[in-house]
C-alpha positions as CSV (number, residue, x, y, z in Angstrom):
1,M,-12.5,25.3,20.5
2,K,-10.4,22.2,20.1
3,V,-9.4,19.9,17.2
4,L,-9.5,16.1,17.4
5,C,-7.1,14.2,15.1
6,I,-7.7,10.5,14.7
7,G,-5.5,7.8,13.3
8,E,-2.0,6.4,13.4
9,A,1.0,7.4,15.5
10,L,3.9,5.3,14.4
11,I,7.7,5.1,14.2
12,D,9.5,5.6,10.8
13,M,12.8,3.7,10.8
14,I,14.7,5.3,8.0
15,C,17.8,3.6,6.6
16,T,20.6,6.1,6.5
17,D,22.8,3.8,4.2
18,R,21.7,5.5,1.0
19,G,21.2,3.1,-1.8
20,S,21.1,0.0,0.5
21,S,18.1,-2.3,0.6
22,L,16.5,-3.0,3.9
23,S,18.1,-6.4,4.0
24,K,21.5,-4.9,3.6
25,G,21.1,-1.7,5.5
26,Q,23.0,-1.4,8.8
27,N,22.0,2.1,10.2
28,F,18.5,3.3,10.9
29,L,17.2,6.7,12.1
30,K,14.2,6.6,14.4
31,K,11.6,9.3,13.5
32,A,8.1,9.8,14.9
33,G,5.5,9.6,12.2
34,G,1.9,9.1,11.3
35,A,0.0,11.8,9.3
36,P,-2.7,12.6,11.9
37,A,-0.1,12.8,14.6
38,N,1.9,15.3,12.4
39,V,-1.2,17.4,11.9
40,A,-1.9,17.5,15.6
41,A,1.7,18.6,16.3
42,A,1.5,21.3,13.7
43,I,-1.7,22.7,15.2
44,A,-0.2,22.7,18.6
45,A,3.0,24.4,17.4
46,L,0.8,27.2,16.0
47,G,-0.9,27.6,19.3
48,G,-4.1,25.6,18.8
49,K,-5.7,23.2,21.3
50,V,-5.6,19.7,19.9
51,N,-6.2,16.2,21.1
52,M,-4.8,13.0,19.4
53,A,-6.8,9.7,19.4
54,A,-4.6,6.8,18.5
55,K,-3.3,3.5,19.8
56,V,0.4,2.6,20.4
57,G,2.1,-0.3,22.0
58,K,3.0,-0.4,25.7
59,D,6.7,-0.3,24.7
60,P,9.5,2.2,24.5
61,F,8.4,3.3,21.0
62,G,4.9,4.0,22.2
63,Q,6.2,5.9,25.2
64,H,8.4,7.9,22.9
65,L,5.5,9.0,20.7
66,I,3.4,10.0,23.7
67,E,6.2,12.0,25.3
68,L,7.1,13.7,22.0
69,L,3.5,14.7,21.3
70,Q,3.2,16.1,24.8
71,T,6.3,18.1,24.3
72,M,4.8,19.5,21.2
73,G,1.7,20.6,23.2
74,V,-0.7,17.9,22.0
75,N,-3.1,16.5,24.5
76,T,-2.5,12.7,24.6
77,N,-5.3,11.5,26.9
78,W,-6.7,9.4,24.0
79,V,-3.3,8.0,22.9
80,L,-3.8,4.6,24.4
81,Q,-1.1,2.0,25.1
82,D,-2.1,-1.6,24.3
83,P,0.1,-4.2,26.0
84,N,-1.0,-6.8,23.5
85,Y,0.4,-5.1,20.4
86,F,3.7,-3.5,19.5
87,T,3.9,0.1,18.2
88,T,3.6,0.2,14.4
89,L,6.9,0.5,12.6
90,A,7.5,1.6,9.0
91,F,11.0,0.7,7.6
92,V,12.1,2.6,4.5
93,S,15.2,2.9,2.4
94,L,15.8,5.1,-0.6
95,M,17.4,3.1,-3.4
96,E,19.9,4.5,-6.0
97,D,17.1,4.5,-8.7
98,G,14.9,6.6,-6.5
99,E,12.5,3.7,-5.6
100,R,11.8,3.0,-1.9
101,D,12.4,-0.3,-0.3
102,F,9.6,-0.4,2.2
103,Y,8.3,-2.8,4.9
104,F,5.4,-2.0,7.1
105,N,5.2,-3.8,10.4
106,R,1.7,-3.0,11.6
107,G,0.8,-3.2,15.2
108,A,-1.2,-1.2,17.7
109,D,-2.4,1.7,15.4
110,G,-4.9,-0.6,13.7
111,Q,-6.4,-1.7,16.9
112,L,-8.1,1.5,17.9
113,S,-11.8,0.5,18.2
114,P,-15.0,2.3,19.0
115,N,-15.1,0.6,22.4
116,D,-11.8,2.4,23.2
117,L,-13.5,5.7,22.8
118,T,-16.9,5.2,24.5
119,T,-16.2,8.0,27.0
120,L,-14.8,10.4,24.4
121,N,-17.3,13.3,24.1
122,I,-17.0,14.3,20.5
123,S,-19.1,17.4,21.1
124,D,-16.1,18.8,23.0
125,Y,-14.4,19.5,19.7
126,G,-15.0,22.1,17.0
127,I,-13.2,20.1,14.3
128,V,-12.5,16.4,13.8
129,H,-9.7,15.6,11.4
130,F,-9.5,12.2,9.6
131,G,-6.0,11.9,8.1
132,S,-4.8,8.4,8.5
133,A,-2.9,6.6,5.9
134,T,-3.7,3.2,7.5
135,A,-7.4,3.7,8.5
136,F,-8.6,2.2,5.2
137,L,-6.6,-1.0,5.9
138,P,-8.6,-3.9,7.5
139,G,-8.8,-3.7,11.3
140,P,-10.7,-2.0,14.1
141,L,-9.4,1.5,13.1
142,Q,-11.3,1.1,9.9
143,T,-14.6,0.7,11.8
144,T,-13.7,3.5,14.2
145,Y,-13.2,5.9,11.3
146,T,-16.7,5.3,9.9
147,H,-18.2,5.4,13.4
148,L,-16.6,8.8,14.3
149,L,-17.5,10.3,10.9
150,A,-21.2,9.6,11.6
151,E,-20.8,11.0,15.2
152,A,-19.1,14.2,14.0
153,K,-21.9,14.8,11.4
154,A,-24.6,14.1,13.9
155,N,-23.1,16.6,16.3
156,N,-22.6,19.3,13.7
157,I,-18.9,19.4,13.9
158,I,-16.5,20.5,11.2
159,V,-15.0,17.5,9.4
160,S,-11.6,17.6,7.7
161,F,-10.2,14.8,5.6
162,D,-6.8,14.0,4.1
163,P,-6.5,10.4,2.7
164,N,-2.7,10.2,2.8
165,Y,-2.5,7.6,0.1
166,R,0.6,5.4,0.3
167,H,1.1,3.2,-2.8
168,L,3.3,0.8,-0.9
169,L,0.3,0.1,1.5
170,F,-2.4,-0.2,-1.2
171,Q,-0.5,-1.3,-4.3
172,N,-2.6,-4.5,-4.6
173,N,-5.9,-2.9,-3.6
174,S,-6.1,0.7,-4.6
175,Q,-9.7,0.3,-5.6
176,S,-10.7,-0.4,-2.0
177,F,-8.8,2.8,-0.9
178,I,-10.7,4.9,-3.5
179,E,-14.1,3.5,-2.6
180,Q,-13.5,4.2,1.1
181,C,-12.4,7.8,0.4
182,W,-15.6,8.9,-1.3
183,P,-17.9,8.9,1.8
184,F,-15.4,11.2,3.6
185,I,-15.1,13.5,0.5
186,E,-18.8,13.7,0.1
187,Q,-19.5,14.5,3.8
188,C,-16.6,16.6,5.0
189,H,-16.4,20.4,5.1
190,F,-12.7,20.6,4.0
191,F,-10.3,18.2,2.4
192,K,-6.8,18.2,1.1
193,L,-5.4,15.9,-1.7
194,S,-2.1,15.6,-3.3
195,E,-1.9,15.7,-7.1
196,E,-1.4,11.9,-7.1
197,E,-4.4,11.3,-4.9
198,A,-6.7,13.6,-6.9
199,L,-5.9,11.8,-10.2
200,L,-6.2,8.4,-8.5
201,I,-9.5,9.0,-6.8
202,T,-11.2,10.6,-9.8
203,A,-9.5,8.6,-12.6
204,C,-8.8,11.9,-14.4
205,D,-5.7,12.9,-16.4
206,S,-5.3,16.4,-15.1
207,V,-5.8,18.2,-11.8
208,Q,-8.2,20.6,-13.4
209,D,-10.4,17.7,-14.6
210,A,-10.0,16.1,-11.2
211,A,-11.2,19.3,-9.5
212,A,-14.2,19.4,-11.7
213,A,-15.0,15.8,-11.0
214,L,-14.7,16.4,-7.2
215,R,-16.9,19.4,-7.3
216,K,-19.7,17.3,-8.8
217,K,-19.5,15.1,-5.7
218,T,-19.0,17.4,-2.8
219,F,-19.9,20.8,-1.4
220,A,-16.7,20.9,0.5
221,V,-13.9,23.5,0.2
222,F,-10.9,21.6,-1.0
223,A,-7.2,22.0,-1.9
224,I,-5.0,20.0,-4.2
225,T,-1.4,20.6,-3.3
226,L,1.1,20.9,-6.2
227,G,4.4,21.2,-4.4
228,K,6.5,24.3,-5.2
229,E,3.7,25.4,-7.7
230,G,1.4,26.1,-4.8
231,T,-2.1,24.8,-4.3
232,L,-5.2,24.4,-6.5
233,F,-8.0,25.8,-4.4
234,S,-11.7,25.2,-4.9
235,L,-14.5,27.2,-3.3
236,E,-17.9,26.7,-4.8
237,D,-17.5,27.7,-8.5
238,H,-14.1,29.4,-8.0
239,L,-11.0,27.5,-8.9
240,E,-7.5,29.1,-8.5
241,I,-3.9,28.2,-8.0
242,I,-2.6,29.9,-4.8
243,G,1.2,30.4,-5.0
244,S,3.7,29.6,-2.2
245,I,7.0,31.1,-1.2
246,N,10.5,30.4,-2.4
247,I,12.6,28.3,-0.1
248,T,15.7,26.0,-0.3
249,P,14.1,22.6,0.5
250,I,15.9,20.1,2.8
251,D,13.2,17.5,3.5
252,A,9.6,17.5,2.3
253,T,8.4,15.1,5.0
254,G,5.4,16.5,6.8
255,A,4.8,19.4,4.5
256,G,1.3,18.3,3.6
257,D,0.5,17.7,7.3
258,A,1.8,21.2,8.1
259,F,-0.5,22.6,5.4
260,V,-3.5,20.8,6.8
261,G,-2.6,21.8,10.4
262,A,-2.3,25.4,9.4
263,V,-5.7,25.4,7.7
264,L,-7.4,23.8,10.7
265,Y,-5.7,26.2,13.1
266,Q,-7.3,29.1,11.2
267,L,-10.7,27.4,11.2
268,I,-10.8,26.6,14.9
269,S,-13.0,29.6,15.8
270,Y,-15.7,28.7,13.2
271,E,-18.8,26.5,13.5
272,P,-20.0,24.6,10.4
273,S,-22.8,27.1,9.8
274,Q,-20.2,29.9,9.8
275,L,-18.0,28.4,7.1
276,S,-20.2,29.8,4.4
277,T,-19.6,33.3,5.7
278,I,-15.9,33.0,5.0
279,G,-15.4,35.0,1.8
280,L,-13.0,34.2,-1.1
281,A,-10.4,36.7,0.0
282,E,-10.3,35.2,3.5
283,W,-10.1,31.7,2.1
284,K,-7.2,32.7,-0.2
285,K,-5.4,34.1,2.8
286,I,-6.0,30.8,4.8
287,I,-4.6,28.7,1.9
288,F,-1.6,31.0,1.3
289,N,-0.8,30.9,5.0
290,A,-1.0,27.1,4.9
291,N,1.3,27.1,1.8
292,K,3.8,29.0,3.9
293,A,3.6,26.5,6.7
294,G,4.2,23.6,4.4
295,A,7.1,25.4,2.7
296,R,8.8,26.3,6.0
297,T,8.5,22.7,7.1
298,C,10.6,21.7,4.0
299,E,13.5,23.8,5.4
300,Y,14.2,21.3,8.2
301,M,15.0,17.6,8.4
302,G,12.1,15.6,9.9
303,A,8.5,16.7,10.4
304,M,8.4,17.0,14.2
305,E,11.7,18.8,14.2
306,A,10.3,21.2,11.6
307,F,7.2,21.8,13.5
308,K,9.2,23.2,16.4
309,H,10.0,26.1,14.2
310,L,6.3,26.8,13.3
311,S,4.5,29.8,14.8
312,I,1.7,32.1,13.8
313,S,4.4,34.7,12.9
314,I,4.7,32.9,9.5
315,F,1.2,34.2,8.7
316,E,2.3,37.8,8.9
C-alpha cells in the first residue's frame, strides 16, 4: 500500500541575522519546506512507500527539492518541473520581539492543475493526504485539491487532512480558509489540527469545546496537537489527552508533519472499512508513537535533517 501526498514543495529562506528585518538581513539559510513534502519524507524515513504530487520550477531550487526527496526515499514521479514558473520561496526572519518578518514569493506550487495529473491512477494508493498550507490560496492547486478529494472518496481511499494554517498567508482572508477546511474535515477519515487551528476553525475558546464542535460535524478520528502537553485525541465518543516524551527541544520545525507521517505510516495496511476495527487501545498506541516522532524531530535543526533520524525503532 502507498500514500500519496499532495501540495506544496518549496524553499524556506531563513534569515540567520537574528533580529534583522528581511530588508536588512544579509545572510540566509536555504531549507527545503512545504508541509506535504515533509509528511512524505517522514513516511519514507519510517519505511513507508510514498509518492509526492507537486509542482516546482525548472530551476536549481526545484531540482534541489526533487533530489532531496529522492534521497529521503520519496517517489517523485509526480513532482513536476514547470519552465514557466519559479520554485516557490518563503523568506522569514525572526525579530527581537518574537514576531516574524515574512515574505512569500509564490511560484510553481500553485500551478499544479488537474490536467497535470490525468494519468495519475489514484486507486494505486491506500491513503491520500491533503496537507498543503497554500492549497486554499487562489490558483490551479485549489481546484486540484477539490478534484482529488472527490476522486479519493469515489475510489474508497483513506483521506487524511492537515490544514497547516499560516496566519501570514491568510491574515486578510481567514474566513475563506475556514470555509474551505470544512469539506475536508467532514469527508476525511483522519485529520490533525494544531490548537490554534482548532480554535480558529470552530470559533471556540477552548480545545475541549473545539473538539466537541468538530465531533458534531465529522465521523473522522482526529487529533489536536498541544506541543509538549501531548495530543488531544478523539475517537467516536472518547476524548483523551495522550502524553508525549521528555526531550530537550532544538527546533520545532516539522514536528507536526512528523506526527502526521507517523500516523499515516501506521495506517498504511488498512482499508477504509477496516478503520472501524481499530480499537481504542491500538489508536492510543498510534497517537503515542506519532507524539514520539514529533518530539524526536524537535531534537534536530530543520525538518528534513530531523527526518533522517526517524525510524520505526522509536515506536518500541
